[in-house]
TINULO-196632 format. One record per residue (C-alpha): x, y, z; residue in one letter. Coordinates in pm, whole numbers, plus 50000, padded with zeros to 5 digits. Each point is the difference from the previous one (the first is absolute). Layout:
REM TINULO-196632
XYZa;...
END
This chain:
REM TINULO-196632
500005000050000x;501585032749882x;499415028250247x;500765036249912x;501515024850245x;496725018950054x;498234968150101x;502834990450238x;500015034550159x;496234999750047x;500014965150154x;502865009450234x;498355032050124x;496544984550041x;501564970450180x;501775023550243x;496795019450065x;498054967950057x;502694989150245x;499555031050217x;496254997049956x;500024967050188x;502695010250247x;497665027750112x;496984977050023x;501694974050218x;501865023550232x;496595004750160x;499664962650068x;503264999150196x;499145030050217x;496534990050122x;501104994350361x;501575034750019x;496925016149849x;497784981650246x;502145011950291x;500295036649896x;496675007549833x;497514975250148x;501094997650362x;496775016650119x;497674979249783x;497974970150116x;501874967049953x;496824985449849x;500455018449668x;503725007549974x;500674972549746x;497185012149778x;501335035850016x;503494988549908x;498554980649708x;498105030749880x;503325017649935x;500524976149709x;496395005849894x;500585037849987x;502854995749755x;498174974749785x;496735019449998x;501575031549857x;502204979549767x;497094981449846x;497755030849976x;502555021849824x;501464973049771x;497085002049750x;500235038050003x;503674999349907x;499224972849747x;497865025749817x;502485028750045x;502804980549834x;498275004749662x;500225037750048x;503345004450183x;503384984649926x;500154967550192x;503565005450121x;499095034350138x;496984985850183x;502174973150158x;502635025850099x;497505022150181x;498564969950179x;503354986350118x;501065033550148x;496615003850169x;500014965650162x;503615004050117x;499115031850188x;496824983850136x;502034970750131x;502145024550196x;496835014150154x;499184964950125x;503215000750201x;499305035350118x;496934987950190x;502224977850214x;502655026450057x;497455026050109x;498184974650220x;503244994350191x;500525037850032x;496465004150130x;500714975250279x;502805022250132x;498485033949923x;497565021950186x;498945019049686x;496235002050035x;499365035349875x;498135009649687x;500584995049715x;503374982350032x;498714974950253x;497134989249776x;502274996649696x;502574979750194x;497294977650145x;498574993149654x;503364993949827x;501034976050277x;496794980049978x;498724967949844x;497685021149780x;502965018649843x;501824967349934x;496864986349831x;499755031849788x;503634997449893x;499464963849891x;497085012049786x;502355025449839x;502564972749927x;497244980349827x;499115029749778x;503615003949889x;500424963349922x;496714999549806x;501675021249731x;502554972549950x;498224966650033x;497735000049691x;502425018849774x;503474984750040x;499114966049843x;498515017249695x;503295018049932x;501784966550004x;497394984949768x;500785027749748x;503704991550016x;499934961850004x;498164975649767x;497234976250110x;502104968449992x;502455013350262x;497575017250236x;499804970850241x;503655002650098x;500085038249973x;497065002750240x;501744975150229x;503175021050002x;497985031550065x;497914984450275x;503074983150144x;500225032550197x;497024988150206x;501774972750200x;503275019450014x;498315032450104x;497724982250247x;502974982450155x;502015032150024x;496995017250152x;499634972950264x;503735000450074x;500525037549986x;496925006450211x;501374976050257x;503525014849996x;499225037549983x;496844996450207x;497035022350054x;499845028249898x;503475005149846x;499604974249722x;497435021749823x;502425029049963x;502674980449815x;497814993149695x;499515037149924x;503305009149821x;500164970249760x;496295003249926x;500285036749903x;503084992849784x;498194972049812x;497025022949951x;502115027149837x;501674974649769x;496574992049854x;499835034849845x;503134992049795x;498534968749837x;498665000349639x;496324991449964x;499444968049793x;497194998749746x;496874982150120x;499674966549827x;503505002349853x;500514962250022x;496714991449829x;499544992149633x;497995031649934x;500385025550274x;498475028249797x;496704981149975x;500224992050370x;499655037150077x;496475000149862x;498844981350310x;498345023650248x;500034997950378x;496234995149996x;500704965549856x;501094989050348x;497104975349987x;502154979649760x;502124991450303x;497054989450215x;498814976349726x;503354982249977x;499934966850193x;503794999250050x;499895033950172x;497104989650225x;501614967350111x;503355017350041x;498515027350220x;498144974250209x;503204980450055x;502065030850075x;497345012550243x;499934967550197x;503804999050004x;500295036350108x;497424995250275x;501954971350153x;503615010149953x;499385036950069x;498554993550343x;502474972850085x;503025020849897x;498785029750204x;499634980350324x;502734973849975x;502915016250191x;497555008250281x;498554964949976x;503384983150036x;501325021950281x;496935007750210x;497474972449931x;502434971149950x;502555015950239x;502954991949776x;502535028250039x;499415037249960x;498025017649729x;503245013849858x;501564965249982x;496874985849839x;499945028249746x;503624994149902x;499554962249964x;496745004349810x;501715025249776x;502844976349916x;497594971749921x;497855022149778x;502905014949806x;501444965749920x;496834979949942x;498095028749843x;502685010349754x;500694964149895x;496284992749965x;499225031949808x;502734993449746x;499144962949985x;496345008049937x;500845022749707x;502424975349841x;497674970450059x;496965017749857x;501865012049688x;501544965549944x;496784980350060x;498135023149761x;501654980049720x;497964969850107x;496865014950160x;498485033649907x;498605004650352x;503324994750175x;500025034550163x;496834990350187x;501034964050072x;503415008450145x;498385026050227x;497154977450113x;502084969250073x;502385020350215x;497185012550221x;498354965850033x;503294985650124x;500575029350236x;496624997250173x;500664969550224x;503595011050055x;498895032850155x;497404982950218x;502744977650136x;501995031050100x;497365008650259x;500474967450190x;503644990349945x;502425012950266x;502895023249923x;502654998449867x;498684973349758x;497055022749923x;502425023549824x;500674972849741x;496294997549923x;499765037949982x;502744999849736x;498104974349792x;496695018550041x;501595032949891x;501544983149695x;496604986349894x;498355033850055x;502415020349786x;500034976749697x;496945017449852x;501345035750013x;501425002849648x;497504977849813x;496855016050140x;501145035249915x;501084988749653x;496494986149951x;498535034750053x;502335015049741x;499464973049739x;496194998750008x;499455037950013x;500095023549695x;503005023950038x;498055031750076x;497954982050264x;502934984650187x;500295027850261x;496294996450070x;500324962050020x;502665003850268x;498005027450175x;496874978250017x;502094970950123x;501755020950265x;496695013950124x;498344965950023x;502814979550151x;500615026050270x;496365009050070x;499154963350053x;503514988950097x;502695015350218x;498065031950071x;497734979650225x;501914968650095x;502405015650258x;497205014050213x;497834969049944x;502844978750134x;500455024350289x;496245000350069x;499774962049997x;503034997950227x;498335023950248x;496714980549992x;501724966550061x;502355013550267x;501044977050284x;501925002650325x;503434985050052x;502565001050277x;503445014249930x;503035005350221x;501185035650063x;503095003150220x;499274965450135x;496415008650093x;496994984049825x;497835025849824x;496644993349831x;499585019149673x;497235002049743x;501264990749652x;498365005649665x;499784966549820x;501815007149672x;499874963149907x;496235003149967x;500395029549764x;502654982749790x;497974967949964x;496985020249888x;501745018449719x;502524973749892x;497224981949812x;500395028249746x;503224982849893x;497944971149867x;497415022849835x;502725019449819x;501434968049855x;496554988049895x;499115032449820x;503295000449809x;499664963849889x;496455007049879x;501295029549798x;502594979949805x;497684989749715x;499095036349926x;503505014649970x;500804991449638x;496675011249847x;500025032050207x;503575008149893x;499054994949635x;496915021850047x;502125028350146x;502374997649700x;497084999549756x;498545031750157x;502985020249876x;500074985249653x;496455006149883x;
END
């Protein structure tokens, strides 16, 4: 596959941005205990887990709401410019997340109660301000999510998109792992400040990139431009898109909630080390298993396409079906052996990353690709990880139990949210994701041909 310098530069920059995208997301997961201590110390213990879960919901809610809006804007504004503005915005917003913790600590040691400074300081150092800043991060990232893959589709041909999407989305396990690890090392709230400089630099680099022509890799890109945005219903009538969204939604629901809670689950619920240690170990497992699986999924899907036209769906579905019982076993197997099962479960989960995103590109007409990604982003987050963290937290609170722990040699009875109950409830989504993707396999070839025919009529 011959790759020109513009395509290489675009892939490199988008890969770097996606890396920091996921670093920012998963820093939050490794700082939950600190947030709980500083911002929720006066709240009732009966709803703390749900409130902590809602922080992920805030980000995902704004992300999914604004993604379709930016999907429309990208037909009117240069896509690289839109991405640049968004990256700078979310980098600054991430710093504001850390500011809530810094100000909260200052408020503890300050007697500033006068108006208006006291009110401002109280608000900035509050849970509400942190939740608002996570909403702002979601808005910034919404300008990137539905647009970046379409730039790559205009630079790389259909036959290589499986591996290109896998390389691009390889930033997910690496960035997630770095977020877990960095959040654990730098801690709350300092970790949020360190992502600001590289994020702003990457944002400015976007303004230097040349804008590729929409549909440049298709047989007749000039005809493709006749398609109007109102023809979005073409997407909703495409079986491959429907089955793909259903599978991605189920997958996002399960893995989003699990990933958010896991360092806390290991350290607090399973009492296996500290949250920082759990975050670092989880990060290492994700970066190795996730990167290997993401690249393997892209290579396997592209290779198997020679023998089965629905291979992108089949590779994705089989991975999730295998991962389902493996993850369930994690909940009952003692550590450290449980870490081995977590590695296998993560590998199975990340196999679908490249193939499922390549499906969206291949079955969508070029001008509708940003909208296809925007619809997908909205749906998988609205019904997926925007709600699963607080659902898991809510279930854990409702199935709470008492256990006796030793503190300085003295037995203490504590009330513990049952995170196992939450994880068992949502892990069934692993199986549903695999089922939806397998059912979609027979539709992939005819839908791909239909998308190609729509630009050659």
